[in-house]
C-alpha positions as CSV (number, residue, x, y, z in Angstrom):
1,M,-16.7,-13.1,-17.7
2,T,-16.8,-9.2,-18.5
3,D,-13.6,-7.5,-19.5
4,L,-14.0,-5.5,-16.2
5,K,-14.2,-8.6,-14.2
6,R,-11.3,-10.1,-15.8
7,A,-9.3,-6.9,-14.8
8,I,-10.3,-7.2,-11.4
9,A,-9.5,-10.9,-11.3
10,C,-6.1,-10.5,-12.8
11,V,-5.1,-7.6,-9.8
12,L,-6.4,-9.7,-7.1
13,T,-4.5,-13.0,-8.5
14,G,-1.4,-10.7,-8.9
15,A,-1.9,-9.3,-5.6
16,A,-2.4,-12.6,-3.8
17,L,0.8,-14.0,-5.5
18,L,2.5,-10.8,-4.0
19,V,1.5,-11.5,-0.5
20,A,2.6,-15.0,-1.0
21,L,6.0,-13.9,-2.2
22,L,6.2,-11.4,1.0
23,A,6.2,-14.7,3.3
24,T,9.5,-15.4,1.9
25,P,12.6,-14.1,3.7
26,A,14.3,-11.5,1.3
27,T,17.6,-13.7,2.1
28,A,15.9,-16.6,0.2
29,Q,14.5,-14.5,-2.6
30,T,17.8,-12.9,-3.5
31,G,20.4,-15.5,-2.0
32,G,21.3,-13.1,1.1
33,R,22.1,-10.1,-1.2
34,P,20.5,-7.2,-1.8
35,I,18.8,-6.5,-5.2
36,E,21.0,-3.9,-7.3
37,F,19.8,-1.8,-10.0
38,N,20.2,1.5,-11.9
39,Y,17.5,4.0,-10.7
40,G,17.0,7.2,-12.9
41,I,15.6,10.3,-11.5
42,P,15.2,14.0,-12.6
43,K,16.8,16.8,-10.4
44,A,13.4,17.6,-9.3
45,D,11.3,17.9,-6.2
46,H,11.1,14.0,-5.7
47,V,11.3,14.3,-1.7
48,T,10.3,10.6,-0.7
49,V,13.3,9.6,-2.8
50,F,15.5,11.9,-1.2
51,V,14.1,10.8,2.3
52,A,14.8,7.3,1.7
53,Q,18.1,7.9,0.4
54,E,19.0,10.1,3.6
55,L,17.7,7.2,5.9
56,K,19.0,4.5,3.9
57,L,15.5,2.8,3.7
58,F,16.1,1.1,0.3
59,E,18.9,-0.8,2.3
60,K,16.6,-1.4,4.8
61,V,14.6,-3.2,2.7
62,G,17.1,-5.2,0.7
63,L,17.6,-2.8,-2.0
64,K,20.8,-1.5,-3.4
65,P,20.0,1.4,-6.0
66,N,23.1,3.2,-8.1
67,F,21.3,6.6,-8.6
68,F,21.5,8.5,-11.9
69,Y,20.4,12.0,-11.9
70,F,19.3,13.9,-15.1
71,Q,18.6,17.4,-16.0
72,S,15.9,16.7,-18.3
73,G,13.7,13.7,-19.5
74,A,15.6,13.6,-23.0
75,P,18.7,11.5,-21.6
76,L,16.4,9.8,-19.0
77,L,14.3,8.3,-21.9
78,A,17.6,7.6,-23.6
79,G,18.6,5.5,-20.6
80,L,15.2,3.6,-20.3
81,K,15.6,2.8,-24.1
82,S,19.0,1.5,-24.1
83,E,18.0,-0.6,-20.7
84,S,20.5,1.3,-18.9
85,L,18.0,2.2,-16.1
86,D,15.8,-0.5,-14.3
87,V,13.7,1.9,-12.3
88,V,12.6,5.6,-12.6
89,T,10.8,8.2,-10.9
90,A,9.5,11.1,-13.4
91,G,6.6,13.3,-14.6
92,L,5.3,13.4,-18.0
93,A,8.8,12.2,-19.3
94,L,7.4,8.9,-18.7
95,T,4.3,9.6,-20.9
96,F,6.7,10.4,-23.8
97,A,8.3,6.9,-22.8
98,L,5.2,5.1,-23.3
99,G,4.8,7.0,-26.9
100,Q,8.1,5.8,-28.1
101,N,7.2,2.0,-27.2
102,I,9.4,1.8,-24.2
103,P,7.8,-0.8,-21.8
104,L,7.0,0.7,-18.4
105,K,5.1,-0.3,-15.3
106,F,3.8,2.5,-13.1
107,I,3.4,1.1,-9.7
108,F,2.7,4.1,-7.4
109,W,2.3,7.9,-7.4
110,E,5.4,9.4,-6.0
111,A,4.2,13.0,-6.2
112,N,1.3,15.3,-7.3
113,N,3.5,17.9,-8.8
114,A,0.3,19.9,-9.7
115,A,-0.1,20.7,-6.2
116,A,2.8,23.1,-6.1
117,E,3.2,24.1,-10.0
118,G,1.6,27.3,-10.8
119,L,1.6,30.7,-12.7
120,V,4.6,32.8,-12.0
121,V,4.6,36.3,-12.9
122,D,7.0,39.3,-13.0
123,P,5.2,41.7,-10.4
124,K,4.9,44.5,-12.9
125,S,3.1,42.5,-15.1
126,E,-0.9,43.0,-15.9
127,V,-1.4,39.2,-15.4
128,K,-2.7,39.1,-11.7
129,S,-4.4,35.4,-12.0
130,Y,-4.5,32.5,-14.7
131,R,-7.8,34.8,-15.8
132,D,-5.0,37.3,-17.2
133,I,-3.2,34.9,-19.1
134,G,-4.5,36.5,-22.3
135,K,-2.6,40.1,-21.3
136,A,0.9,38.0,-20.9
137,K,3.5,39.3,-23.5
138,K,5.6,36.4,-23.4
139,I,5.1,33.2,-21.2
140,G,7.5,30.8,-20.2
141,A,6.9,27.0,-20.6
142,A,9.0,24.2,-21.2
143,S,7.9,22.2,-24.1
144,G,6.6,18.6,-23.7
145,T,6.4,19.0,-19.9
146,C,3.7,19.4,-17.3
147,A,4.2,23.0,-17.7
148,Q,2.7,23.1,-21.2
149,V,0.0,21.1,-20.2
150,A,-0.8,23.3,-17.5
151,L,-1.0,26.4,-19.5
152,Y,-2.9,24.8,-22.5
153,L,-5.5,23.9,-19.8
154,M,-5.4,27.2,-18.4
155,A,-6.0,28.8,-21.6
156,Q,-8.7,26.7,-22.6
157,K,-10.7,27.6,-19.2
158,V,-10.3,31.4,-20.0
159,G,-11.2,30.7,-23.6
160,V,-8.1,32.0,-25.1
161,D,-6.5,30.2,-28.1
162,Y,-3.4,28.8,-26.9
163,A,-2.1,29.2,-30.6
164,K,-2.3,32.7,-29.9
165,L,-0.2,33.2,-26.8
166,N,3.4,34.0,-27.1
167,V,5.0,30.9,-25.6
168,V,9.0,30.8,-25.0
169,N,10.3,27.2,-24.4
170,I,12.1,28.0,-21.4
171,P,12.2,25.2,-18.6
172,A,11.3,26.6,-14.9
173,P,15.2,26.4,-13.5
174,L,16.2,29.4,-15.8
175,F,13.0,31.7,-15.2
176,R,14.7,34.1,-12.8
177,N,17.3,34.8,-15.5
178,S,14.5,35.1,-18.0
179,F,12.5,37.6,-15.8
180,L,15.3,39.9,-14.9
181,S,16.1,40.0,-18.8
182,G,12.7,40.8,-19.6
183,S,12.6,37.6,-22.1
184,I,9.4,36.6,-20.0
185,D,6.9,38.4,-18.1
186,A,4.9,35.2,-16.8
187,G,5.8,31.6,-16.6
188,V,4.3,28.2,-15.4
189,A,7.1,26.9,-13.1
190,W,7.3,23.3,-11.3
191,P,8.4,22.7,-7.8
192,P,10.5,23.6,-6.2
193,Y,11.4,26.3,-8.9
194,S,7.7,28.1,-8.5
195,L,8.2,28.3,-4.7
196,Q,11.9,29.4,-5.2
197,L,10.8,32.0,-7.5
198,Q,8.1,33.4,-5.1
199,S,10.8,33.6,-2.5
200,E,12.7,36.2,-4.5
201,G,9.7,38.4,-5.3
202,Y,8.1,36.7,-8.2
203,P,4.8,35.8,-7.1
204,V,3.0,32.4,-7.8
205,V,-0.7,34.1,-8.7
206,S,-2.4,30.7,-9.1
207,F,-1.5,27.2,-8.8
208,D,-2.5,24.2,-11.3
209,E,-5.2,23.2,-9.1
210,E,-7.4,26.2,-10.1
211,Y,-7.3,25.7,-13.9
212,T,-6.8,21.9,-14.2
213,P,-9.0,18.9,-13.3
214,P,-9.3,17.5,-10.1
215,G,-5.9,16.2,-8.7
216,G,-4.1,18.1,-11.3
217,A,-2.2,16.6,-14.6
218,C,1.1,16.3,-13.4
219,P,1.6,13.0,-11.7
220,G,4.8,12.2,-10.5
221,L,5.2,8.5,-11.0
222,T,7.7,5.8,-9.8
223,A,8.2,2.9,-12.9
224,V,10.0,-0.1,-13.4
225,R,10.9,-1.9,-16.6
226,P,8.7,-5.2,-17.1
227,A,11.8,-7.4,-18.0
228,F,13.2,-6.1,-14.9
229,L,10.1,-6.9,-12.8
230,Q,10.2,-10.1,-14.1
231,R,13.8,-11.3,-13.1
232,H,13.0,-9.4,-9.8
233,P,9.4,-9.8,-8.8
234,E,9.9,-8.8,-5.3
235,I,11.1,-5.2,-6.2
236,G,7.9,-3.7,-7.0
237,L,6.5,-4.3,-3.5
238,K,9.8,-3.5,-1.7
239,L,9.7,0.0,-3.8
240,V,6.2,0.7,-2.5
241,E,7.4,-0.2,1.1
242,V,10.2,2.4,0.8
243,E,7.8,5.0,-0.3
244,A,5.6,4.2,2.5
245,L,8.4,4.2,5.0
246,A,9.3,7.5,3.6
247,R,6.0,9.3,3.8
248,K,5.8,7.8,7.6
249,A,9.3,9.7,8.5
250,M,8.3,12.8,6.7
251,E,4.7,12.8,8.9
252,E,6.3,12.0,12.2
253,N,9.3,14.5,11.4
254,P,8.5,17.1,8.4
255,Q,12.2,18.6,9.1
256,V,13.6,15.1,7.4
257,G,11.9,16.5,4.2
258,I,13.0,20.0,4.6
259,D,16.6,18.8,5.1
260,A,16.7,16.2,2.2
261,F,15.1,19.3,0.0
262,V,18.2,21.6,1.0
263,K,20.6,18.9,0.5
264,H,19.9,17.5,-2.8
265,L,18.3,20.6,-4.6
266,S,20.6,23.4,-2.7
267,L,17.3,25.2,-1.7
268,T,17.1,27.8,1.4
269,P,15.4,26.0,4.1
270,E,12.4,28.6,3.8
271,V,11.8,27.2,0.0
272,A,12.5,23.7,1.2
273,K,9.7,24.5,3.8
274,A,7.3,26.2,1.6
275,T,7.5,23.5,-1.3
276,L,7.3,20.7,1.5
277,A,4.1,22.3,2.6
278,R,2.3,22.6,-0.6
279,Q,3.2,18.5,-1.7
280,C,3.8,16.8,1.5
281,C,1.5,14.9,4.1
282,G,-2.1,15.0,2.8
283,R,-1.1,16.2,-0.7
284,I,0.5,13.2,-1.6
285,P,-2.0,10.7,-3.2
286,S,-2.4,8.1,-0.7
287,F,-2.6,4.3,-1.4
288,A,-6.1,4.0,-0.5
289,D,-6.5,6.9,-3.3
290,H,-4.5,4.5,-5.5
291,L,-6.8,1.5,-5.4
292,D,-10.1,3.7,-4.9
293,P,-11.5,3.6,-8.5
294,S,-13.5,6.9,-7.9
295,S,-10.5,9.0,-7.1
296,P,-8.7,11.4,-9.0
297,Y,-5.5,9.7,-8.4
298,S,-7.0,6.1,-8.7
299,M,-4.7,3.4,-10.5
300,T,-7.6,1.2,-10.5
301,S,-9.8,3.1,-12.9
302,K,-9.7,2.0,-16.6
303,E,-10.3,5.6,-18.1
304,G,-10.3,7.8,-14.9
305,G,-7.7,8.8,-12.3
306,L,-4.2,8.0,-13.4
307,A,-5.2,6.6,-16.8
308,G,-7.3,9.6,-17.6
309,K,-4.6,12.2,-16.4
310,L,-1.9,10.6,-18.7
311,L,-4.6,10.3,-21.8
312,L,-5.3,14.1,-21.3
313,A,-1.7,15.1,-21.0
314,S,-0.8,13.1,-24.2
315,Q,-3.5,14.8,-26.0
316,V,-2.4,18.2,-25.3
317,L,1.2,17.5,-25.9
318,H,-0.1,16.1,-29.3
319,A,-2.1,19.7,-29.7
320,T,0.7,21.7,-28.9
321,K,2.9,19.6,-31.3
322,A,5.2,18.3,-28.6
323,I,4.3,14.9,-29.9
324,P,3.4,13.4,-33.1
325,E,0.6,11.7,-31.9
326,P,-1.3,11.0,-28.8
327,V,-0.4,7.8,-26.4
328,P,-3.6,5.2,-27.0
329,L,-5.4,5.0,-23.7
330,S,-5.0,0.8,-24.2
331,V,-1.4,1.7,-23.8
332,I,-1.4,3.6,-20.7
333,Q,-3.9,1.1,-19.2
334,E,-1.4,-1.8,-20.1
335,A,1.4,0.4,-18.3
336,I,-0.6,1.2,-14.9
337,D,-0.1,-1.8,-12.1
338,P,-1.9,-1.3,-9.0
339,S,-0.9,-4.8,-7.8
340,Y,2.0,-3.8,-5.6
341,V,0.2,-1.1,-3.9
342,K,-2.8,-3.4,-3.2
343,A,-0.2,-6.3,-1.7
344,Y,1.2,-3.9,0.3
345,V,-2.0,-2.6,1.8
346,D,-3.3,-6.2,2.2
347,G,0.1,-7.7,3.5
348,W,2.9,-5.6,4.9
349,G,0.6,-2.2,5.2
350,K,-1.2,-3.7,8.0
């Protein structure tokens, strides 16, 4: 049997076991108690998680999350390393986790942050699109983030040496003050700050999809510690179900997403609506995309899709000296587990 056939067989076997698990009532699986766990999440645009909280979708499927919010990836990584967190939803901070030998299982795409991340400029700047990046005097891009990866790929696409750019290590939430003080005249901002800055007169002149590979290079993922999955094998599928219910709620009534953004991130309704328009309903990788080996969002492709994006991001972060070594492809492949999405599509998803 070839390695590819073995991998497919493992996914199918795991999915079959999970479908069988679904036939067992949740009360029998947990002794009538909801599964309690610690959920780590950065203060960012994780709209389906916010919607799930507001609509009590976690409770609906028998889960009881204790949420811990982080301003950056560093303390979130510390929480994972100490095993204080069981489930996390985040961006490239999770790639750093793999690089630090923190075991994780990525079970689904929660967002495609590249859809709303973009190059924001001072309106007085000479930079009118990503093609003018060489004209920028000082560029804001937080080290070790999707913004740094996007800026590197942007420079690469137009033939500019990244090392010659004057890059300032400033996170997107601080861009407004940096523009006002003249500390930067351009910057790569992730959502919702990209759209928030645009509403305040600092235009997004190019979004990531213009200069990154198809599907971008900034996946938002939900992951679980393998040890916790082993103790509670049903939680992976329940998290997928919560995600599906949140997506359906937003498709039926986008206002629930807008309201969740306003409440959790203190956005204006206008910025919340603009952010959701860039990310929701058709832009979030579907479960079919997860399972399609040819999709840019594939979780079944061994070298393309999510595996390829995480490898590319880790290579760029190494090239920019954000990490000492790229994360090996084998480590990334081991972390991606599409079996829960497949089980949902084959069982509960019908």
